Structures are given as C-alpha cells and as structure tokens.
N, C-alpha and C positions, 0 to 999 in steps of 0.2 A: 777807040783806046780798047784793049783786051786785059783784062784781069791774070794774072798767073799766081800759082802757088809759092808762096814762100816756103821752102822746105826747112824745117826746123832742124831735122836731121844731118842733113848736109852742112848746116851752120856747126853744128856740135862736133861733128866728124872732121871739118876742118879744123875747128878750134884744137882739139884735141891733138891732131898732127901737127901742127904748127905752133902751139901755145908756149913751147919750151924751145924754139929754135926759130929759123927765119926762111921763108918760101925766097927761092932765089929769084924770082918772078917780080918780086917787090922791094923798092928801096927801102932801106932800113932807117928810120928817122931816129934811131935812139939818140945820135950826137946832135941833133938838131931840133930839139923839143919834146923827143919822146915818141915813141912808136906805136902807143897804145890806140890812137884813134884808126891810123893806118890798118892796125891788126883786126880791129873790129870791122873796119870796112871792108877788108878780105874775106871775113867771115860772113857778113851781110850778103856780098858779092857771091858766096859760095851757094847760099840760100835762095839768092833773087835771080843772079844768072842775067841781070840787065843793068846796064848803067845809064846816067843820063847825062849826056854830052854837051849840056847847056853851058856855054862859056859863063865863068864866075859864079853863078848860082846853082849848077848842076851836081853831080856825084860821079866822078868817073877817074879812074887812073890809066894814063897810058906808058908812063916811065916817071921817075923821081923828080924830073923838072916839069912833066907836063902832066897835070892833074889839077882836080878840081880842089880849093879850100876845104870842103866838106869831106875830103877824104881822109885828112889828117889832122884837121881842126876841131878840137872837143865841140865849141860852140856852133862852129860852121855845119858840123855834121848834126846836132840839133836842129837847128834852124832849117836844114835841108829836109830832113825826115817831118819834122811838124808840118810844113808849108808846102811842100811836095805835091802838084796837082798833076803832074805831068808824068813822064816814064820814068820807072824806077821803083825802088822801095818807097814805102811811106809810112808814117807811123802818127802817134799822139803821146802828149805825156799821159803816164798812167800811174795808178795808185799800185802799192805793192800788192795787193790782192789781183791785180788785172793782168801782171806780169806772167810770161812763159819763158820757157827755154828759148834760145834764140833771139831774146830780147837784150836791150842794153840798159846799163846803169852808169849814171855819170856823177863823180865825186866833186866836191868843193871843200878844199882844205882849209880855206881861210874864210868860208862862210859866204864870200862875194863870188868869186870867180868860179866857173866848173872846169877841171883841169885834168881829170882821168875819165878816160872812157874803160867801162868792163864789158864783156860779153858774158852773158847768164848761160850757164851750162847744166845747170843741175838746181832742181828746187824740191826740197826734202818737205818745207812747210813755208807757204808764202809770208806769213806773218812774224817770220824770225829771221833777220838778217844772220845769224850764224847758220840756218839750214839753208840758206841762197848762195850757190858756190859760183865762180866765175872763171873765166880764162882772160889773162890780159899779158900785153907786152909793156915794155919798158921796166916795170918789176916784173917779170916773165913769172906765170903762175897759171896752173889749172887745178880746178877743183878746189879753189880756195874759197874760203866763207869771207862775204863781205864784211861783215863784222870785224875781222882782223885788220881792217884798215882803221886808221885814227883820221876822222872826217869831219867837217861841220854840217854839211848839207849833201842830201842826194836826190838825184831823180832818175826816173825811169821813163824808157821811151819803149813804147810797145809796138812792134813792126806790124801794122794793121795789114799791108799786101804788097803787091808789085804789080806794076803796069808796063804794059809794052804795046807797040802800035800794031 
C-alpha cells in the first residue's frame, strides 16, 4: 500500500466554496437526518482523492442511494477513520492541541450520542474553542467558532494520512 498526502489546503478550499451552498454532485441530506457528515466527507475527499469501496465498512459515495454509512453518519465516519487499516483516509482521536486545519470535530448535544460533524478550517489558538473555526452543513456556516455551539461533549479526529494501492 502507498501513502498519499492529505492536502489540507484543498480541504479548506472545498469547505470555503461549498459551506454555504450545495455541490450538485452530491445528494443533500438536510431533510433526511442532516448533511453535516456528508459535507465533511466531501471536504475530506477533496484532500484525500481516494475512497474505500469496501461494502458496509468502507467510505465512499456513488450517489444518494449508493454510499457507505460512513459517508453521512456521524459515528460511522468516526469508526471508519479511527479503524481504517486499508485504502482511504485514516486518523486517530486527538487532543485539542494535536488538531490541524482539515481535521474534524464531532459534537454531542445530550452528552451521550455524537450527532454533529464539523470541518476545522482555521485555528488561531489550539487551546481556545472560540479561536478554532469550522465549516458545516445542516446549520450552514463557514469560519464559525466552535464555542458558538451549545454542546455537552466534543471529540476531535486528526486525519493522519491517506492510503492507496
């Protein structure tokens, strides 16, 4: 397997272009549970350029009816990135001081289930949530401080790299 560069600049370019609108290449999941994780997957794909087409446990999008659960599901994306030993992007749960632009944050509003995925697009200070800015769908935003959300728990996922054959 070959290691590829995760292009964080391409991730941010994509997020900036599509955070406040919808790319017509992708189904809009706003009315079926939310588009946040699909948008973050689109951003990751812009920087990774590789999908993992493994049925059920991979990370891919062909169309709105033919995609992996990890493309648009909060916990499924987390599990894919953390556990992926094969093709595509992979990562690890990270502490706040380990994050970079192009990494993701996930929020739990009830303190139990994680339900919202955010793309980190700007970091002015890694130790202050008001200085970490995100892009998101469902509640469309670009360059919004994480501190503006009312949440119980947060987890960060650092994208470590991308693999291809």
